[in-house]
LUMNUVO-373773 format. One record per residue: residue in three letters; x, y, z of N, C-alpha, C in turn. Coordinates in steps of 0.2 Angstrom, whole numbers, plus 2048, in hexadecimal, padded with zeros to 3 digits. Example, Ala and Ser with C-alpha at 12.3 -4.5 7.8 and 13.67 -1.06 7.14 Angstrom:
# LUMNUVO-373773
ALA8427E482783E7EA8278427F0827 SER8407F58238447FB824840800827 
This chain:
# LUMNUVO-373773
UNK8A9DCA0B58ADDC40B48AEDC10BB UNK8ADDBB0BC8AEDB80C28B6DB60C3 UNK8B8DB70C98BFDB50CB8C0DAE0CA UNK8C6DAC0CA8C7DA40CA8C5DA10D1 UNK8C6D9B0D18C4D970D78C7D900D7 UNK8C7D8D0DD8C9D860DD8C3D830E1 UNK8C1D7C0E08BCD790E48BCD720E3 UNK8B8D6F0E88B7D670E78B0D660EA UNK8ACD640E68A5D630E88A0D690E7 UNK8A3D6E0E489FD740E289FD760DB UNK89AD790D889BD7D0D2899D840D3 UNK89CD880CF89BD8F0CF895D900CA UNK890D940CD88AD950C988AD9C0C7 UNK88CDA10CB88CDA80C8891DAC0CD UNK893DB20CB896DB70CF894DBE0CD UNK893DC20D2890DC90D1895DCD0D5 UNK898DD20D189DDD70D489ADDC0D9 UNK893DDD0D988FDE10DD892DE80DD UNK894DEA0D7896DF10D689CDF30DA UNK8A0DEE0DB8A7DEF0DF8A5DF00E7 UNK89FDEE0E989EDEF0F089DDE80F4 UNK8A3DE50F68A3DDF0F989DDDE0FF UNK89ADD80FF895DD7104897DD310A UNK892DD310F894DCF11588EDCA117 UNK88ADCC11B884DC811D87FDC8118 UNK87BDC2118876DC111386FDBF116 UNK86ADC0113863DBE11485FDBD10E UNK85ADB910E856DB710884FDB710A UNK84BDB9105843DB8105841DB70FE UNK83BDB40FE837DB20F8831DB60F8 UNK82FDBA0F2829DBD0F2827DBC0EB UNK820DB90EA81DDB80E4822DB40DF UNK825DAF0E2829DAB0DE830DAE0DC UNK831DB40DE838DB70DD83CDB60E3 UNK842DB50E2847DB40E784CDBA0E8 UNK84CDBD0EE84FDC30EF855DC20F5 UNK85BDC40F3860DC30F8862DCA0FA UNK863DCB101865DD110486DDD0106 UNK871DD4103878DD410587BDDA108 UNK87DDDA10E87FDE0111886DE110E UNK888DE810F88FDEA10C894DEA112 UNK89ADE811089FDE71158A2DEE117 UNK8A4DF21128A8DF81138A4DFF113 UNK89DDFE112899E04113892E02115 UNK88EE07118887E0511A883E03114 UNK87EE00115879DFE110879DF710E UNK873DF410B872DED109870DED102 UNK873DE90FE871DE80F786CDE30F7 UNK866DE50F3861DE00F1862DDD0EA UNK863DD60EA864DD30E485EDCE0E2 UNK85CDCD0DC857DC80DA85BDC20D8 UNK85ADBD0DB85EDB60DA859DB10D8 UNK853DB30D584FDAE0D2852DA90CE UNK856DAC0C985BDA80C5862DA90C8 UNK864DA40CC86ADA40D0870DA50CB UNK86FDA30C5875DA30C0876DAA0BE UNK871DAF0BF871DB60BD86EDBB0C2 UNK872DBB0C886FDC00CD870DC70CA UNK86BDCB0CC86ADD20CA869DD70D0 UNK86CDDD0D086ADE20D5864DE50D4 UNK85FDE60D9859DE90D8859DF00DC UNK85DDF00E185DDF60E5860DF60EB UNK85EDF90F1862DF90F785EDFB0FD UNK860DF810385DDFB109863E0010C UNK861E0610C867E0B10E868E0A115 UNK86EE0B117870E0C11E871E1411F UNK873E15125875E1C12787AE1F122 UNK87AE2512187FE2911D885E2A121 UNK888E2512388EE26128893E21127 UNK899E2212589EE1D1248A0E1912B UNK89EE1C1318A0E1A13789AE1513A UNK895E14136890E0F137890E09133 UNK890E0313588FDFD131888DFA132 UNK886DF712C880DF412B881DED129 UNK885DE912D888DE312B883DDD12C UNK87EDDE130879DD9131872DDA12F UNK86FDD512C868DD5129865DCF12A UNK85EDCF12C85ADCA12C853DCB129 UNK850DC6126849DC8123845DC2124 UNK83FDC3125839DBE126833DC2126 UNK82EDBE123827DC1123827DC8121 UNK82ADCA11C82BDD111982DDD611D UNK831DD4123834DD912783BDD8127 UNK83FDDD125846DDD125849DE112B UNK84EDDD12E851DE0134858DE2133 UNK85ADE8133860DEB131864DEC137 UNK869DE913986DDEA13E872DF013D UNK872DF5142876DFB14187BDFB147 UNK882DFC145887DFB14A88CE00149 UNK890E0314E895E0714D89BE0314A UNK89EE061458A4E021418AAE03145 UNK8ADDFE1478B4DFE14B8B9E01147 UNK8BFE0314A8C4E061468C8E01141 UNK8C9DFB1438CCDF613E8C8DF6138 UNK8C2DF71388BDDF61328BCDFD12F UNK8C0E021318C0E0912E8BBE0E131 UNK8B9E0D1378B4E1213A8B7E15140 UNK8B4E1B1428B5E1E1488AEE1D14C UNK8AEE181508A8E171548A5E1D158 UNK8AAE2115A8A8E2715F8A4E2C15A UNK8A5E2C1548A1E3115089BE2E14C UNK899E2714E894E2414A88DE2814C UNK889E28148882E2C14987CE2814A UNK87DE21149877E1D14A879E1614D UNK874E1214F875E0C15286FE08153 UNK86FE02154869DFE156866DFA150 UNK85FDFB14F85CDF714A857DFB146 UNK857DFA13F853DFD13B84EDF8138 UNK847DF9138843DF4136840DF712F UNK840DF212A83DDF4123838DEF121 UNK833DF211E82EDEE11A830DEC113 UNK831DE6112834DE410C82FDDF108 UNK828DE0109823DDD106824DDE0FE UNK826DE40FD828DE50F6830DE60F6 UNK834DE10F483BDE20F583EDE70F0 UNK83ADE90EB83DDEF0E783BDF60EA UNK837DF60EF835DFC0F2835DFC0FA UNK83ADFA0FD83BDF9104839E00108 UNK835DFF10D833E05111835E05118 UNK839E0A11B83BE0A121835E0B126 UNK834E0712B82FE07130831E0A136 UNK837E09139839E0B13F840E0A141 UNK843E0E146849E0D148849E0C150 UNK84EE0715284EE06159855E0715C UNK856E0B16185DE0C16385EE0916A UNK864E0716B866E0417286AE09176 UNK86DE0E173871E13177878E11178 UNK87BE0C174882E0B174885E0A16D UNK888E0416B88BE04165887E00160 UNK881DFE16287CDFB15D87BDF315E UNK879DF0158878DE915887DDE5154 UNK87EDDF155883DDB15187FDD614D UNK87FDD014F87BDCA14B874DC914F UNK86FDCB14B868DCA14E865DC414A UNK85FDC214E85CDBC14B854DBE14A UNK852DBD14484BDBE143848DB913E UNK843DB5140841DB013C839DB013B UNK837DB713C82FDB813C82DDB8143 UNK826DBA144823DBA14A824DC114E UNK823DC1154823DC815882ADCA15A UNK82FDC515A835DC715E83BDC7159 UNK840DCC15A846DCC15784BDCA15D UNK84FDC615D854DC416285BDC8160 UNK85CDCE163861DD2161867DD1165 UNK86DDD2162873DD2165875DDA166 UNK874DDC16C874DE416D879DE6172 UNK87CDEC171880DEF17587CDF4179 UNK87CDF4180878DF918487DDFC189 UNK87BE0218B87FE05190880E01197 UNK886E01199887DFE1A0889DF719F UNK88ADF419988CDED198892DEC194 UNK896DE719689CDE5192899DE118C UNK89BDE3186899DDE181892DDF17F UNK890DDA17B889DDA179884DD517D UNK87EDD717E879DD2181874DD017D UNK86FDCC17F869DCA17C864DCF17E UNK861DD217885BDD6179855DD3175 UNK850DD217884ADCF174845DD5173 UNK845DD616C841DDC16A83ADDA167 UNK835DDD16A82EDDC16782DDE0161 UNK82CDDD15B82BDE0155824DDF152 UNK81FDDD157818DDB155815DE1152 UNK817DE7154816DED15081CDF014E UNK81EDEF148825DF0145826DF8145 UNK820DFC145821E03145823E0614C UNK822E01151824E04158827DFE15C UNK82DDFC15A830DF615E831DF8165 UNK831DF316A833DF4171837DEE173 UNK83BDEF17883FDEA17B83ADE6180 UNK83ADDF17F835DDB183839DD7189 UNK840DD6188844DD318D84BDD318B UNK850DD2190857DD218E85ADCD193 UNK860DCA191864DC619586BDC7194 UNK86FDC7199876DC719987ADC419F UNK880DC219E884DBF1A3885DC41A9 UNK885DC21AF886DC71B488DDCB1B4 UNK892DC71B1899DCB1B1899DD01AB UNK894DD11A7893DD61A3891DDD1A6 UNK88EDDD1AB88BDE21AE890DE71B1 UNK894DEA1AD899DEF1B0896DF51B4 UNK890DF71B288DDFD1B688CDFB1BD UNK88BDF41BE88ADF21C5890DF01C8 UNK896DF11C589CDF01C88A0DE91C6 UNK89DDE61C18A0DE01BE8A7DE21BB UNK8ACDDD1BC8B2DDE1B88B4DD81B5 UNK8B1DD61B08B2DCF1AD8B9DCD1AB UNK8BCDC71AD8C2DC51AC8C3DC31A4 UNK8BDDC21A18BDDC019A8B9DC5196 UNK8B8DC41908B4DC918C8ADDC518A UNK8A9DC618F8A2DC318E89EDC7189 UNK89CDC4184898DC817F894DC417A UNK88EDC517A889DC117688ADC316F UNK88EDBF16B890DC016488ADC0160 UNK885DBB16187FDBA15D880DB7157 UNK87BDB5154874DB6156872DB015B UNK86DDB216086ADAD163866DA915E UNK865DA3160861D9E15C85BD9B160 UNK855D9E15F850D9C16384DD96160 UNK84BD91164847D8B162842D8A167 UNK83CD8B166837D8A16B838D8F171 UNK838D8C177839D9017D841D9017F UNK845D8E17A84CD8E17C850D93177 UNK855D96179859D9A174861D98176 UNK864D9717086BD95170870D9B16E UNK874D9D173878DA317287FDA2172 UNK883DA416C88ADA416C88DDAA170 UNK890DA9176891DAF17A899DB117B UNK89CDB01758A3DB21758A7DAE17A UNK8ABDB217E8AFDAE1838ABDAB188 UNK8A4DAD1888A0DAA18D89DDA318B UNK89FDA118589DD9A183896D9A180 UNK894D9418088DD9217E888D93184 UNK883D9718387ED98188877D95185 UNK873D9218986DD8F188868D9318D UNK863D9618A85ED9A18E857D9718D UNK853D9819284CD96192849D9D191 UNK845D9E18B842DA418983BDA3189 UNK838D9F18D831D9E18D82DDA4190 UNK831DA719482EDAE197833DB3194 UNK830DB618E835DBB18B838DC018F UNK834DC3193836DC819883BDC619D UNK83CDC019E840DBD1A3844DB71A1 UNK849DB719C84CDB119A851DAF1A0 UNK851DA81A0855DA51A585ADA01A2 UNK860DA01A6865D9C1A4864D941A5 UNK865D901A0864D891A086BD861A2 UNK870D8819E877D8519E87BD8A19A UNK882D8819C887D8C19888DD87197 UNK890D87191896D8319089CD8718E UNK8A1D871938A7D8B1928ACD8718E UNK8AFD8A1898B4D871858BBD88187 UNK8BCD8D18C8C2D8E18F8C7D9218B UNK8CCD9418E8D1D9818B8D4D95184 UNK8D5D8F1848D8D8C17E8D4D8D178 UNK8CDD8E1788C9D8F1738C6D96173 UNK8C8D9B1778C5DA11788CADA7174 UNK8C9DA716E8CCDAD16A8C9DB316C UNK8CADB91698C7DBF16B8C0DBF16B UNK8BDDBC1658B6DBC1648B4DB5167 UNK8B7DB01678B5DA916A8AFDA7167 UNK8AADA516B8A4DA11688A0DA6164 UNK89FDA515D89CDA9158895DA7156 UNK894DA015688ED9E15388CD97157 UNK886D97158883D9015A87DD8F156 UNK87CD89152876D8814F874D81152 UNK86ED8115586BD7B158868D76153 UNK869D70154866D6B150861D67154 UNK85CD69156858D6615C856D5F15B UNK854D5D154852D56153858D51155 UNK85ED54155864D4F156867D5015D UNK864D55160867D5716786ED59166 UNK86FD5D161876D60160876D6715E UNK87CD6A15F87DD7115C883D71159 UNK884D7515388AD7615088DD7D152 UNK893D7E155895D8415789CD86154 UNK89DD8C1548A4D8E1518A6D95154 UNK8ADD951558B0D9C1578B1DA0151 UNK8B4DA61518B5DAA14C8BDDAC14C UNK8C0DAB1478C7DAD1468C7DB5146 UNK8CBDB81498CBDBF1498D2DC2147 UNK8D7DBF14A8DEDC11498E1DBE143 UNK8E4DC213F8E7DBF1398EDDBB13A UNK8EFDB61368F4DB21378F4DAE13D UNK8EDDAD13F8ECDA81458EFDAA14B UNK8F0DB014D8F4DB21538EFDB3159 UNK8ECDAE15A8E7DAD1608E6DA6162 UNK8E2DA51678E0D9E1698DDD9A163 UNK8DDD941638DAD9015D8D3D9115C UNK8D1D921568CAD931548C7D8C151 UNK8C1D8A1538BFD841528B7D84150 UNK8B5D7F14C8AED7E14B8ADD7714E UNK8A7D751518A6D6F15589FD6D156 UNK89ED68158897D6515A896D64161 UNK891D6716488FD6616B889D6216C UNK889D5E171883D5A17387FD5E177 UNK879D60175874D6317986ED5F17B UNK86FD5817B869D5417C867D55184 UNK86CD5618886BD5818F86CD5F18F UNK867D6318F869D6A18E86CD6E194 UNK86CD6A19A86FD6D1A0876D6B1A0 UNK878D6719C880D6519C882D64194 UNK882D69191885D6918A88CD6718A UNK88ED63185895D61185898D6017D UNK89ED6217D8A1D621768A3D5B174 UNK8A0D5916E8A1D5216B8A7D52167 UNK8A8D561628ADD5615D8AFD5D15A UNK8B4D5D1568B6D631538B6D6114B UNK8B3D661478B4D651408BBD6613E UNK8BDD621398C4D621378C5D69133 UNK8CBD6C1358CCD731318CED7112A UNK8CDD761268CFD7511F8D6D7411E UNK8D8D701198DFD6F1178E0D71110 UNK8E5D7510E8E6D771078E7D72102 UNK8E5D730FC8E5D6E0F78EDD6D0F6 UNK8EFD670F38F6D660F28FAD6B0EE UNK8F6D6E0E98F9D730E58FAD7A0E8 UNK8F7D7B0EE8F8D810F18FFD830F2 UNK900D8A0F2907D8D0F3908D8E0FA UNK904D8C0FF905D8E106904D87109 UNK908D8610F908D7F112901D7E116 UNK8FED841198F8D8311C8F4D8A11C UNK8EED8A11E8EAD9011E8ECD95123 UNK8EFD921298F1D9712E8F6D9C12C UNK8FBD9A128900D9E1268FFDA211F UNK8F9DA111C8F7DA41168F7DAC116 UNK8F5DAF11B8F3DB611C8ECDB711D UNK8EADBD11F8E3DBE1218E1DBA127 UNK8DBDB91278D8DB512D8D6DAE12A UNK8D8DA912F8D6DA212D8D3D9F133 UNK8CDD9C1328C9D991378C2D9A136 UNK8BDD9713A8B6D971388B3D9E139 UNK8AED9F1358AADA51368A3DA4136 UNK89FDA4130898DA3130896D9D12E UNK891D9A13188DD9412F887D9612B UNK884D9212787ED93124879D93129 UNK874D9812A86FD9812E868D9712B UNK865D9212C85ED91129858D9412C UNK858D95133853D9813684CD96135 UNK84BD90133845D8E132841D9012B UNK845D94127843D97121842D9211C UNK83CD9111A83BD8B11583ED8D10E UNK840D9310D844D9410784CD94108 UNK84ED9210E855D9010F856D89110 UNK85CD8710E85ED8010F85ED7E116 UNK85BD7811785AD7511E85DD6E11E UNK862D6D123865D67124868D6612B UNK868D6012E86BD5F134871D5A133 UNK873D5912C878D5512A87ED59127 UNK87DD5E124882D62120883D69123 UNK889D6B12488AD7212788ED75121 UNK88CD7B120890D8011B893D85120 UNK89AD8611F89DD8A1248A3D8E120 UNK8A3D951218A9D9811E8AFD98122 UNK8B5D9811F8BBD981238C0D9D121 UNK8BDDA31208C2DA911E8C6DA7118 UNK8CDDA71198D1DA51138D1D9E110 UNK8CDD9A1138CCD931118C6D9210D UNK8C2D9810C8BCD981088B6D9410C UNK8B2D911088ACD8E10A8ADD8610B UNK8ABD831108ABD7C1128A5D79113 UNK8A4D7311189DD6F11389FD69117 UNK89CD6811C89DD62121897D5E121 UNK899D57121894D52123894D5012A UNK88FD5212E88FD5013588AD4B137 UNK889D46132884D41134887D3C139 UNK88DD3C13A890D39140893D3F144 UNK890D41149892D4714D899D46150 UNK89CD401518A2D3E1548A8D3F14E UNK8A6D3E1488AAD3E1428A8D4313D UNK8A7D4913E8A6D4E1388ABD4E133 UNK8A9D4E12D8AED4E1288ACD53122 UNK8B2D5611F8B1D5B11A8AFD57114 UNK8AAD5A1108A8D5610A8A8D5B104 UNK8A9D611048AAD660FF8ADD6C101 UNK8B0D700FC8B3D760FD8B3D7B0F7 UNK8B2D810F88B3D860F38B7D8C0F5 UNK8BCD8D0F18C1D920F38C2D970ED UNK8BFD9D0EE8C0DA20E98C8DA40E8 UNK8CADA60E28D1DA90E28D1DAF0E6 UNK8D7DB10E88D8DB70EC8D6DBD0E8 UNK8D3DC20EB8D1DC80E78D6DCC0E3 UNK8D4DCF0DE8D9DD20DA8DADD90DC UNK8D6DDC0E08D7DE30E38D4DE40EA UNK8D7DE80ED8D5DE90F48CFDEE0F4 UNK8CADEC0F78C4DF10F88C2DF30FF UNK8C7DF11038C6DF310A8CCDF310E UNK8CCDF41158D2DF41198D5DED11A UNK8D1DE811A8D3DE211C8D3DDD117 UNK8D7DD71178DCDD611C8E2DDA11B UNK8E6DDA1218ECDDE1218F2DDA11E UNK8F2DD41208F8DD011F8F9DCD118 UNK8F4DCD1148F4DCB10D8EDDCB10A UNK8EDDCD1048E7DCE1008E4DC70FE UNK8E1DC31028DFDBC1018D7DBC102 UNK8D5DB60FF8CEDB51008CCDB5108 UNK8C6DB81098C4DB81108BCDB7110 UNK8BADB110F8B3DAF10E8B0DB1115 UNK8AADB41148A7DB711A8A1DB311C UNK89CDB3118895DB111A893DAC114 UNK88EDA711688BDA3111884DA2113 UNK880DA210E879DA110E877D9C109 UNK873D9710A871D9210586AD91105 UNK867D920FF860D920FE85DD8B0FD UNK857D8A0FD854D840FD855D800F6 UNK857D840F1858D810EB85FD7E0EA UNK863D7F0F086AD7D0F086FD820EE UNK86ED880EC873D8D0EA875D900F1 UNK87CD910F187FD940F7882D9A0F4 UNK881DA00F9884DA60F7889DA80FC UNK88FDAA0F9895DAB0FD898DB20FC UNK89ADB510289CDBC1028A4DBC104 UNK8A7DC21038AEDC31048AFDCA105 UNK8B4DCC1098B6DD310A8B8DD7104 UNK8BBDD40FF8BDDD70FA8BBDD50F3 UNK8B6DD00F38B3DCD0ED8ACDCF0ED UNK8A8DCD0E88A1DCE0E789EDC80EA UNK898DC60E7894DC00E9895DBA0E5 UNK898DB40E8898DAE0E4891DAA0E5 UNK88FDA70E0889DA20E188CD9C0DE UNK88BD970E388ED900E2889D8B0E3 UNK88AD850E1886D7F0E388AD790E4 UNK888D760EA88BD700EC889D6A0E8 UNK88ED660E588DD610E188FD5A0E4 UNK891D5A0EA894D540ED88FD4F0EF 
């Protein structure tokens, strides 16, 4: 039975409890006219495979197993051209892990040409704590967000998977201040949160407290810096810049930070629009308005509601023809404020046009949030039919449709 919800401009299509295994990141592929959703698990390794051919009746088909180790997270998943990229990362203590005891890290590559019979092709290790948000939209390269020895935070690693049974690193890039093995002592926390978003010979990187980075990746073995936009201490929470999605036809990029501290006890978290028409001098144009509670809400604002409040994940279309494509509408989760949709047709005046807020979970399925058991909407993925899939730390999977 689906939990309750409030909304404006959305309808609830379906809910699946996922056998009480809350999900996190999402990926989708279509095989022989059947639609398959891959949903990583938040509190344990592994990814659930669902048939969403009928989005009103999603069903579990199987799983992509992760390492048999509670100290390992498989939070990230990408799929294209029948190749699934499973990100493997040490689970930090706040999320219930002992990273020093973790047994695996890096990337696992799976053949999912038959989604009901996935086959492990290979594993690639980086030698540190693993990979976070990776990008794969088909072709020979995975743009990985990798932890490597001798570096502060995560860097960009371009992994050649043209032979998925024998992946190899083709190139890498990092900020000079990350090179701690060479004596760097960064005053900030530079870390490529990922994913990189490649478009032609350019890649757009959300680099945490390092801001927005634009790279020339025309020579894969030697990426070169084009420009960097620093958002400053006022906008640099612990995670800081989390996502950048370029809209090249409009010369724009939609960016957002990630709220990490509960009760907003950190610098301001924002989502905004950046002008990248002159790629050598990107500039912030506007901020997306933060969610406002419904007049009937029992809390004055989302900041004081409990849990995390602030932007998290945008819908990533990645050029996939089976995913929703738009340079006018932005789907974005806001943790305890649920899912929000923005019209950015005027980049100077973005406006919220719809929202969906699940009721708070009825039971705790993991360690977080600490301050209150409230909604914590994590990821959103929207298919080309208009169905949006929404995840939460302590809920199952909501399937909703924008009606605005």
